[in-house]
Gaussian input, Z-matrix of N, CA and C with variables (Angstrom, degrees):
# hf/3-21g

backbone

0 1
 N
 C     1     B1
 C     2     B2     1     A1
 N     3     B3     2     A2     1     D1
 C     4     B4     3     A3     2     D2
 C     5     B5     4     A4     3     D3
 N     6     B6     5     A5     4     D4
 C     7     B7     6     A6     5     D5
 C     8     B8     7     A7     6     D6
 N     9     B9     8     A8     7     D7
 C    10    B10     9     A9     8     D8
 C    11    B11    10    A10     9     D9
 N    12    B12    11    A11    10    D10
 C    13    B13    12    A12    11    D11
 C    14    B14    13    A13    12    D12
 N    15    B15    14    A14    13    D13
 C    16    B16    15    A15    14    D14
 C    17    B17    16    A16    15    D15
 N    18    B18    17    A17    16    D16
 C    19    B19    18    A18    17    D17
 C    20    B20    19    A19    18    D18
 N    21    B21    20    A20    19    D19
 C    22    B22    21    A21    20    D20
 C    23    B23    22    A22    21    D21
 N    24    B24    23    A23    22    D22
 C    25    B25    24    A24    23    D23
 C    26    B26    25    A25    24    D24
 N    27    B27    26    A26    25    D25
 C    28    B28    27    A27    26    D26
 C    29    B29    28    A28    27    D27
 N    30    B30    29    A29    28    D28
 C    31    B31    30    A30    29    D29
 C    32    B32    31    A31    30    D30
 N    33    B33    32    A32    31    D31
 C    34    B34    33    A33    32    D32
 C    35    B35    34    A34    33    D33
 N    36    B36    35    A35    34    D34
 C    37    B37    36    A36    35    D35
 C    38    B38    37    A37    36    D36
 N    39    B39    38    A38    37    D37
 C    40    B40    39    A39    38    D38
 C    41    B41    40    A40    39    D39
 N    42    B42    41    A41    40    D40
 C    43    B43    42    A42    41    D41
 C    44    B44    43    A43    42    D42
 N    45    B45    44    A44    43    D43
 C    46    B46    45    A45    44    D44
 C    47    B47    46    A46    45    D45
 N    48    B48    47    A47    46    D46
 C    49    B49    48    A48    47    D47
 C    50    B50    49    A49    48    D48
 N    51    B51    50    A50    49    D49
 C    52    B52    51    A51    50    D50
 C    53    B53    52    A52    51    D51
 N    54    B54    53    A53    52    D52
 C    55    B55    54    A54    53    D53
 C    56    B56    55    A55    54    D54
 N    57    B57    56    A56    55    D55
 C    58    B58    57    A57    56    D56
 C    59    B59    58    A58    57    D57
 N    60    B60    59    A59    58    D58
 C    61    B61    60    A60    59    D59
 C    62    B62    61    A61    60    D60
 N    63    B63    62    A62    61    D61
 C    64    B64    63    A63    62    D62
 C    65    B65    64    A64    63    D63
 N    66    B66    65    A65    64    D64
 C    67    B67    66    A66    65    D65
 C    68    B68    67    A67    66    D66
 N    69    B69    68    A68    67    D67
 C    70    B70    69    A69    68    D68
 C    71    B71    70    A70    69    D69
 N    72    B72    71    A71    70    D70
 C    73    B73    72    A72    71    D71
 C    74    B74    73    A73    72    D72
 N    75    B75    74    A74    73    D73
 C    76    B76    75    A75    74    D74
 C    77    B77    76    A76    75    D75
 N    78    B78    77    A77    76    D76
 C    79    B79    78    A78    77    D77
 C    80    B80    79    A79    78    D78
 N    81    B81    80    A80    79    D79
 C    82    B82    81    A81    80    D80
 C    83    B83    82    A82    81    D81
 N    84    B84    83    A83    82    D82
 C    85    B85    84    A84    83    D83
 C    86    B86    85    A85    84    D84
 N    87    B87    86    A86    85    D85
 C    88    B88    87    A87    86    D86
 C    89    B89    88    A88    87    D87
 N    90    B90    89    A89    88    D88
 C    91    B91    90    A90    89    D89
 C    92    B92    91    A91    90    D90
 N    93    B93    92    A92    91    D91
 C    94    B94    93    A93    92    D92
 C    95    B95    94    A94    93    D93
 N    96    B96    95    A95    94    D94
 C    97    B97    96    A96    95    D95
 C    98    B98    97    A97    96    D96
 N    99    B99    98    A98    97    D97
 C   100   B100    99    A99    98    D98
 C   101   B101   100   A100    99    D99
 N   102   B102   101   A101   100   D100
 C   103   B103   102   A102   101   D101
 C   104   B104   103   A103   102   D102
 N   105   B105   104   A104   103   D103
 C   106   B106   105   A105   104   D104
 C   107   B107   106   A106   105   D105
 N   108   B108   107   A107   106   D106
 C   109   B109   108   A108   107   D107
 C   110   B110   109   A109   108   D108
 N   111   B111   110   A110   109   D109
 C   112   B112   111   A111   110   D110
 C   113   B113   112   A112   111   D111
 N   114   B114   113   A113   112   D112
 C   115   B115   114   A114   113   D113
 C   116   B116   115   A115   114   D114
 N   117   B117   116   A116   115   D115
 C   118   B118   117   A117   116   D116
 C   119   B119   118   A118   117   D117
 N   120   B120   119   A119   118   D118
 C   121   B121   120   A120   119   D119
 C   122   B122   121   A121   120   D120
 N   123   B123   122   A122   121   D121
 C   124   B124   123   A123   122   D122
 C   125   B125   124   A124   123   D123
 N   126   B126   125   A125   124   D124
 C   127   B127   126   A126   125   D125
 C   128   B128   127   A127   126   D126
 N   129   B129   128   A128   127   D127
 C   130   B130   129   A129   128   D128
 C   131   B131   130   A130   129   D129
 N   132   B132   131   A131   130   D130
 C   133   B133   132   A132   131   D131
 C   134   B134   133   A133   132   D132
 N   135   B135   134   A134   133   D133
 C   136   B136   135   A135   134   D134
 C   137   B137   136   A136   135   D135
 N   138   B138   137   A137   136   D136
 C   139   B139   138   A138   137   D137
 C   140   B140   139   A139   138   D138
 N   141   B141   140   A140   139   D139
 C   142   B142   141   A141   140   D140
 C   143   B143   142   A142   141   D141
 N   144   B144   143   A143   142   D142
 C   145   B145   144   A144   143   D143
 C   146   B146   145   A145   144   D144
 N   147   B147   146   A146   145   D145
 C   148   B148   147   A147   146   D146
 C   149   B149   148   A148   147   D147
 N   150   B150   149   A149   148   D148
 C   151   B151   150   A150   149   D149
 C   152   B152   151   A151   150   D150
 N   153   B153   152   A152   151   D151
 C   154   B154   153   A153   152   D152
 C   155   B155   154   A154   153   D153
 N   156   B156   155   A155   154   D154
 C   157   B157   156   A156   155   D155
 C   158   B158   157   A157   156   D156
 N   159   B159   158   A158   157   D157
 C   160   B160   159   A159   158   D158
 C   161   B161   160   A160   159   D159
 N   162   B162   161   A161   160   D160
 C   163   B163   162   A162   161   D161
 C   164   B164   163   A163   162   D162
 N   165   B165   164   A164   163   D163
 C   166   B166   165   A165   164   D164
 C   167   B167   166   A166   165   D165
 N   168   B168   167   A167   166   D166
 C   169   B169   168   A168   167   D167
 C   170   B170   169   A169   168   D168
 N   171   B171   170   A170   169   D169
 C   172   B172   171   A171   170   D170
 C   173   B173   172   A172   171   D171
 N   174   B174   173   A173   172   D172
 C   175   B175   174   A174   173   D173
 C   176   B176   175   A175   174   D174
 N   177   B177   176   A176   175   D175
 C   178   B178   177   A177   176   D176
 C   179   B179   178   A178   177   D177
 N   180   B180   179   A179   178   D178
 C   181   B181   180   A180   179   D179
 C   182   B182   181   A181   180   D180
 N   183   B183   182   A182   181   D181
 C   184   B184   183   A183   182   D182
 C   185   B185   184   A184   183   D183
 N   186   B186   185   A185   184   D184
 C   187   B187   186   A186   185   D185
 C   188   B188   187   A187   186   D186
 N   189   B189   188   A188   187   D187
 C   190   B190   189   A189   188   D188
 C   191   B191   190   A190   189   D189
 N   192   B192   191   A191   190   D190
 C   193   B193   192   A192   191   D191
 C   194   B194   193   A193   192   D192
 N   195   B195   194   A194   193   D193
 C   196   B196   195   A195   194   D194
 C   197   B197   196   A196   195   D195
 N   198   B198   197   A197   196   D196
 C   199   B199   198   A198   197   D197
 C   200   B200   199   A199   198   D198
 N   201   B201   200   A200   199   D199
 C   202   B202   201   A201   200   D200
 C   203   B203   202   A202   201   D201
 N   204   B204   203   A203   202   D202
 C   205   B205   204   A204   203   D203
 C   206   B206   205   A205   204   D204
 N   207   B207   206   A206   205   D205
 C   208   B208   207   A207   206   D206
 C   209   B209   208   A208   207   D207
 N   210   B210   209   A209   208   D208
 C   211   B211   210   A210   209   D209
 C   212   B212   211   A211   210   D210
 N   213   B213   212   A212   211   D211
 C   214   B214   213   A213   212   D212
 C   215   B215   214   A214   213   D213
 N   216   B216   215   A215   214   D214
 C   217   B217   216   A216   215   D215
 C   218   B218   217   A217   216   D216
 N   219   B219   218   A218   217   D217
 C   220   B220   219   A219   218   D218
 C   221   B221   220   A220   219   D219
 N   222   B222   221   A221   220   D220
 C   223   B223   222   A222   221   D221
 C   224   B224   223   A223   222   D222
 N   225   B225   224   A224   223   D223
 C   226   B226   225   A225   224   D224
 C   227   B227   226   A226   225   D225
 N   228   B228   227   A227   226   D226
 C   229   B229   228   A228   227   D227
 C   230   B230   229   A229   228   D228
 N   231   B231   230   A230   229   D229
 C   232   B232   231   A231   230   D230
 C   233   B233   232   A232   231   D231
 N   234   B234   233   A233   232   D232
 C   235   B235   234   A234   233   D233
 C   236   B236   235   A235   234   D234
 N   237   B237   236   A236   235   D235
 C   238   B238   237   A237   236   D236
 C   239   B239   238   A238   237   D237
 N   240   B240   239   A239   238   D238
 C   241   B241   240   A240   239   D239
 C   242   B242   241   A241   240   D240
 N   243   B243   242   A242   241   D241
 C   244   B244   243   A243   242   D242
 C   245   B245   244   A244   243   D243
 N   246   B246   245   A245   244   D244
 C   247   B247   246   A246   245   D245
 C   248   B248   247   A247   246   D246
 N   249   B249   248   A248   247   D247
 C   250   B250   249   A249   248   D248
 C   251   B251   250   A250   249   D249
 N   252   B252   251   A251   250   D250
 C   253   B253   252   A252   251   D251
 C   254   B254   253   A253   252   D252

   B1=1.4642
   B2=1.5329
   B3=1.3060
   B4=1.4570
   B5=1.5106
   B6=1.3118
   B7=1.4540
   B8=1.5262
   B9=1.3324
   B10=1.4492
   B11=1.5116
   B12=1.3346
   B13=1.4561
   B14=1.4970
   B15=1.2937
   B16=1.4409
   B17=1.5227
   B18=1.2938
   B19=1.4483
   B20=1.5275
   B21=1.3069
   B22=1.4665
   B23=1.4878
   B24=1.3456
   B25=1.4560
   B26=1.5142
   B27=1.3368
   B28=1.4723
   B29=1.5098
   B30=1.3191
   B31=1.4773
   B32=1.5218
   B33=1.3452
   B34=1.4543
   B35=1.5302
   B36=1.3391
   B37=1.4477
   B38=1.5287
   B39=1.3174
   B40=1.4721
   B41=1.5358
   B42=1.3203
   B43=1.4529
   B44=1.5379
   B45=1.3247
   B46=1.4647
   B47=1.5170
   B48=1.3452
   B49=1.4591
   B50=1.5207
   B51=1.2871
   B52=1.4637
   B53=1.5301
   B54=1.3242
   B55=1.4347
   B56=1.5163
   B57=1.3240
   B58=1.4528
   B59=1.5248
   B60=1.3309
   B61=1.4689
   B62=1.5272
   B63=1.3274
   B64=1.4477
   B65=1.5047
   B66=1.3074
   B67=1.4640
   B68=1.5236
   B69=1.3260
   B70=1.4592
   B71=1.5105
   B72=1.3750
   B73=1.4570
   B74=1.5142
   B75=1.3172
   B76=1.4885
   B77=1.5185
   B78=1.3093
   B79=1.4625
   B80=1.5158
   B81=1.3191
   B82=1.4622
   B83=1.5053
   B84=1.3099
   B85=1.4620
   B86=1.5145
   B87=1.3098
   B88=1.4653
   B89=1.5283
   B90=1.3345
   B91=1.4529
   B92=1.5339
   B93=1.3562
   B94=1.4542
   B95=1.5295
   B96=1.3255
   B97=1.4426
   B98=1.5098
   B99=1.3226
   B100=1.4703
   B101=1.5175
   B102=1.3120
   B103=1.4540
   B104=1.5024
   B105=1.3101
   B106=1.4745
   B107=1.5084
   B108=1.3143
   B109=1.4433
   B110=1.5185
   B111=1.2912
   B112=1.4648
   B113=1.5101
   B114=1.3340
   B115=1.4616
   B116=1.5074
   B117=1.3268
   B118=1.4679
   B119=1.4968
   B120=1.3328
   B121=1.4577
   B122=1.5265
   B123=1.3136
   B124=1.4501
   B125=1.5443
   B126=1.3209
   B127=1.4502
   B128=1.5361
   B129=1.2976
   B130=1.4422
   B131=1.5185
   B132=1.3239
   B133=1.4651
   B134=1.5374
   B135=1.3386
   B136=1.4514
   B137=1.5293
   B138=1.3222
   B139=1.4713
   B140=1.5351
   B141=1.3158
   B142=1.4767
   B143=1.5215
   B144=1.3120
   B145=1.4655
   B146=1.5108
   B147=1.3289
   B148=1.4892
   B149=1.5362
   B150=1.3106
   B151=1.4608
   B152=1.5226
   B153=1.3218
   B154=1.4808
   B155=1.5281
   B156=1.3027
   B157=1.4654
   B158=1.5291
   B159=1.2991
   B160=1.4859
   B161=1.5150
   B162=1.3194
   B163=1.4578
   B164=1.5195
   B165=1.3293
   B166=1.4696
   B167=1.5095
   B168=1.3086
   B169=1.4731
   B170=1.4951
   B171=1.3163
   B172=1.4650
   B173=1.5163
   B174=1.3088
   B175=1.4533
   B176=1.5186
   B177=1.3430
   B178=1.4827
   B179=1.5233
   B180=1.3311
   B181=1.4588
   B182=1.5283
   B183=1.3416
   B184=1.4340
   B185=1.5138
   B186=1.3135
   B187=1.4709
   B188=1.5275
   B189=1.3388
   B190=1.4692
   B191=1.5227
   B192=1.3384
   B193=1.4642
   B194=1.5344
   B195=1.3258
   B196=1.4842
   B197=1.5059
   B198=1.3479
   B199=1.4770
   B200=1.5053
   B201=1.3324
   B202=1.4795
   B203=1.5387
   B204=1.2998
   B205=1.4693
   B206=1.5280
   B207=1.3513
   B208=1.4746
   B209=1.5307
   B210=1.3256
   B211=1.4561
   B212=1.5304
   B213=1.3324
   B214=1.4719
   B215=1.5229
   B216=1.3354
   B217=1.4769
   B218=1.5247
   B219=1.3019
   B220=1.4822
   B221=1.5122
   B222=1.3444
   B223=1.4465
   B224=1.5317
   B225=1.3316
   B226=1.4420
   B227=1.5529
   B228=1.3277
   B229=1.4524
   B230=1.5288
   B231=1.3392
   B232=1.4743
   B233=1.5178
   B234=1.3488
   B235=1.4465
   B236=1.5295
   B237=1.3452
   B238=1.4514
   B239=1.5271
   B240=1.3298
   B241=1.4871
   B242=1.5207
   B243=1.3382
   B244=1.4569
   B245=1.5401
   B246=1.2893
   B247=1.4767
   B248=1.5200
   B249=1.3137
   B250=1.4509
   B251=1.5355
   B252=1.3538
   B253=1.4671
   B254=1.5215
   A1=108.16
   A2=113.74
   A3=118.62
   A4=110.50
   A5=117.21
   A6=121.42
   A7=114.73
   A8=118.06
   A9=119.36
   A10=113.12
   A11=115.85
   A12=120.35
   A13=114.02
   A14=119.95
   A15=122.89
   A16=110.68
   A17=117.96
   A18=121.77
   A19=108.70
   A20=115.71
   A21=120.84
   A22=108.94
   A23=116.51
   A24=121.55
   A25=109.10
   A26=115.61
   A27=118.94
   A28=111.26
   A29=117.00
   A30=120.81
   A31=109.76
   A32=116.85
   A33=120.94
   A34=109.96
   A35=115.79
   A36=120.15
   A37=110.20
   A38=117.52
   A39=121.92
   A40=110.13
   A41=116.81
   A42=120.63
   A43=111.20
   A44=115.68
   A45=120.00
   A46=111.67
   A47=114.69
   A48=120.68
   A49=112.64
   A50=117.58
   A51=119.26
   A52=111.65
   A53=118.45
   A54=121.36
   A55=113.70
   A56=116.90
   A57=119.52
   A58=112.48
   A59=114.92
   A60=119.96
   A61=110.92
   A62=117.37
   A63=120.46
   A64=113.16
   A65=118.60
   A66=120.93
   A67=109.71
   A68=113.63
   A69=119.17
   A70=114.48
   A71=115.73
   A72=118.34
   A73=108.59
   A74=114.72
   A75=120.47
   A76=109.80
   A77=115.44
   A78=121.11
   A79=113.18
   A80=115.44
   A81=120.27
   A82=112.38
   A83=118.17
   A84=123.84
   A85=116.77
   A86=113.94
   A87=121.44
   A88=112.06
   A89=117.15
   A90=120.60
   A91=111.80
   A92=115.51
   A93=119.87
   A94=112.51
   A95=118.22
   A96=120.81
   A97=113.59
   A98=116.44
   A99=120.43
   A100=113.22
   A101=115.65
   A102=120.54
   A103=112.01
   A104=118.00
   A105=121.21
   A106=113.58
   A107=118.30
   A108=121.37
   A109=112.18
   A110=116.11
   A111=122.51
   A112=107.31
   A113=116.35
   A114=122.83
   A115=111.12
   A116=115.37
   A117=122.12
   A118=108.40
   A119=118.46
   A120=121.67
   A121=111.08
   A122=118.58
   A123=120.18
   A124=112.08
   A125=117.25
   A126=120.61
   A127=112.23
   A128=116.55
   A129=120.40
   A130=110.82
   A131=115.62
   A132=119.66
   A133=110.28
   A134=117.67
   A135=120.47
   A136=110.06
   A137=116.98
   A138=120.89
   A139=109.84
   A140=117.53
   A141=120.86
   A142=110.99
   A143=117.02
   A144=120.58
   A145=110.10
   A146=118.29
   A147=120.53
   A148=110.83
   A149=117.24
   A150=120.88
   A151=109.99
   A152=116.86
   A153=120.66
   A154=110.73
   A155=117.81
   A156=121.18
   A157=109.89
   A158=116.74
   A159=120.78
   A160=110.92
   A161=117.66
   A162=120.23
   A163=110.59
   A164=117.58
   A165=121.26
   A166=110.87
   A167=118.33
   A168=122.23
   A169=112.86
   A170=116.66
   A171=120.67
   A172=112.97
   A173=119.19
   A174=122.79
   A175=108.08
   A176=115.09
   A177=119.86
   A178=108.43
   A179=115.56
   A180=120.34
   A181=109.74
   A182=117.31
   A183=119.97
   A184=112.49
   A185=116.05
   A186=120.22
   A187=111.68
   A188=116.41
   A189=118.85
   A190=111.31
   A191=116.09
   A192=119.35
   A193=110.53
   A194=115.30
   A195=118.23
   A196=112.59
   A197=116.60
   A198=120.01
   A199=110.83
   A200=117.23
   A201=121.45
   A202=111.59
   A203=116.53
   A204=120.59
   A205=114.28
   A206=119.86
   A207=117.87
   A208=113.52
   A209=119.06
   A210=121.25
   A211=112.89
   A212=117.05
   A213=120.13
   A214=113.54
   A215=121.41
   A216=118.86
   A217=112.80
   A218=118.20
   A219=120.38
   A220=110.05
   A221=117.25
   A222=120.71
   A223=111.81
   A224=115.59
   A225=121.11
   A226=109.95
   A227=116.31
   A228=120.73
   A229=112.87
   A230=114.61
   A231=118.08
   A232=110.58
   A233=118.59
   A234=122.11
   A235=109.59
   A236=115.68
   A237=119.70
   A238=109.92
   A239=116.16
   A240=120.33
   A241=111.24
   A242=115.94
   A243=119.57
   A244=112.47
   A245=116.00
   A246=119.81
   A247=111.94
   A248=118.26
   A249=120.98
   A250=113.93
   A251=116.20
   A252=117.43
   A253=111.11
   D1=149.64
   D2=177.12
   D3=-93.65
   D4=-172.41
   D5=-173.46
   D6=-64.43
   D7=-21.68
   D8=178.94
   D9=-102.63
   D10=12.66
   D11=173.40
   D12=85.36
   D13=17.15
   D14=179.74
   D15=-106.12
   D16=143.95
   D17=176.61
   D18=-91.40
   D19=130.35
   D20=178.44
   D21=-89.85
   D22=134.05
   D23=177.18
   D24=-100.71
   D25=170.83
   D26=175.33
   D27=-63.06
   D28=-28.98
   D29=176.30
   D30=-64.77
   D31=-44.41
   D32=179.21
   D33=-61.59
   D34=-42.36
   D35=-178.43
   D36=-66.40
   D37=-35.60
   D38=177.00
   D39=-61.80
   D40=-39.49
   D41=177.35
   D42=-61.53
   D43=-41.71
   D44=178.77
   D45=-67.05
   D46=-36.94
   D47=-178.34
   D48=-70.26
   D49=-20.03
   D50=177.03
   D51=131.24
   D52=3.21
   D53=178.68
   D54=-61.61
   D55=-26.73
   D56=-179.23
   D57=-61.12
   D58=-27.96
   D59=-178.65
   D60=-69.45
   D61=-23.20
   D62=-179.44
   D63=-101.96
   D64=1.47
   D65=179.98
   D66=-66.44
   D67=120.36
   D68=-179.17
   D69=92.52
   D70=-3.56
   D71=178.17
   D72=-83.55
   D73=137.78
   D74=-178.04
   D75=-80.45
   D76=139.21
   D77=176.66
   D78=110.82
   D79=157.72
   D80=-176.66
   D81=-81.67
   D82=118.48
   D83=169.33
   D84=58.74
   D85=166.07
   D86=-177.62
   D87=-68.99
   D88=-27.36
   D89=-177.58
   D90=-64.05
   D91=-28.33
   D92=-178.19
   D93=-93.22
   D94=-0.09
   D95=-175.35
   D96=-56.33
   D97=-42.99
   D98=179.61
   D99=-64.54
   D100=-36.06
   D101=-178.67
   D102=-75.21
   D103=-43.42
   D104=-175.02
   D105=-93.89
   D106=-11.84
   D107=-178.93
   D108=95.98
   D109=-178.37
   D110=-177.37
   D111=-115.76
   D112=70.38
   D113=-174.51
   D114=-109.71
   D115=125.83
   D116=177.09
   D117=-114.31
   D118=132.47
   D119=177.41
   D120=-138.83
   D121=157.40
   D122=177.83
   D123=-61.60
   D124=-32.42
   D125=178.89
   D126=-68.47
   D127=-37.24
   D128=176.46
   D129=-71.39
   D130=-33.91
   D131=176.06
   D132=-66.61
   D133=-38.14
   D134=178.53
   D135=-64.82
   D136=-40.14
   D137=177.71
   D138=-64.56
   D139=-46.18
   D140=178.32
   D141=-60.19
   D142=-41.65
   D143=179.82
   D144=-64.47
   D145=-39.13
   D146=178.20
   D147=-64.46
   D148=-40.26
   D149=177.67
   D150=-63.57
   D151=-48.19
   D152=-177.77
   D153=-64.44
   D154=-37.89
   D155=178.20
   D156=-59.58
   D157=-44.05
   D158=179.47
   D159=-68.48
   D160=-40.04
   D161=177.87
   D162=-60.99
   D163=-40.52
   D164=178.90
   D165=-65.84
   D166=-28.01
   D167=176.44
   D168=-77.24
   D169=-5.40
   D170=177.95
   D171=97.57
   D172=6.52
   D173=178.25
   D174=-71.28
   D175=144.99
   D176=177.32
   D177=-63.83
   D178=165.27
   D179=-179.18
   D180=-61.28
   D181=-46.64
   D182=177.90
   D183=-62.02
   D184=-43.69
   D185=178.41
   D186=-62.65
   D187=-38.39
   D188=178.04
   D189=-65.11
   D190=-39.35
   D191=177.96
   D192=-64.53
   D193=-40.87
   D194=179.27
   D195=-65.70
   D196=-38.61
   D197=-179.95
   D198=-69.94
   D199=-27.20
   D200=179.55
   D201=-87.63
   D202=0.98
   D203=-177.03
   D204=-55.58
   D205=-33.69
   D206=178.45
   D207=-61.91
   D208=-24.56
   D209=178.41
   D210=-84.32
   D211=-12.70
   D212=-172.62
   D213=-66.23
   D214=-43.84
   D215=-179.40
   D216=-58.46
   D217=-39.28
   D218=178.69
   D219=-67.33
   D220=-37.87
   D221=179.13
   D222=-65.12
   D223=-44.95
   D224=178.48
   D225=-62.97
   D226=-44.22
   D227=177.51
   D228=-60.27
   D229=-38.09
   D230=-179.38
   D231=-68.43
   D232=-33.41
   D233=176.09
   D234=-61.12
   D235=-49.03
   D236=-179.77
   D237=-61.85
   D238=-42.37
   D239=-179.83
   D240=-56.88
   D241=-46.20
   D242=-175.97
   D243=-78.83
   D244=-33.95
   D245=-177.42
   D246=-71.80
   D247=-34.72
   D248=-172.84
   D249=-116.86
   D250=28.49
   D251=-179.34
   D252=-84.82

């Protein structure tokens, strides 16, 4: 617990480390940013939010990605929409 009585999760620490900058960005991880571009969409934000929600519930990273899978087609479509408009 921290000084105000809250438990910090790995998701919280990721936000401090800089993960907040990529919230809503389309594409896997920072390493792919140059290849896929720097595109942010509401659909990618919804996918990221679904993953983070599952991580906060204690789901493994892979499990969180699988549970957020229903949001993935819209996120991928939004990347194409923005990239090739």
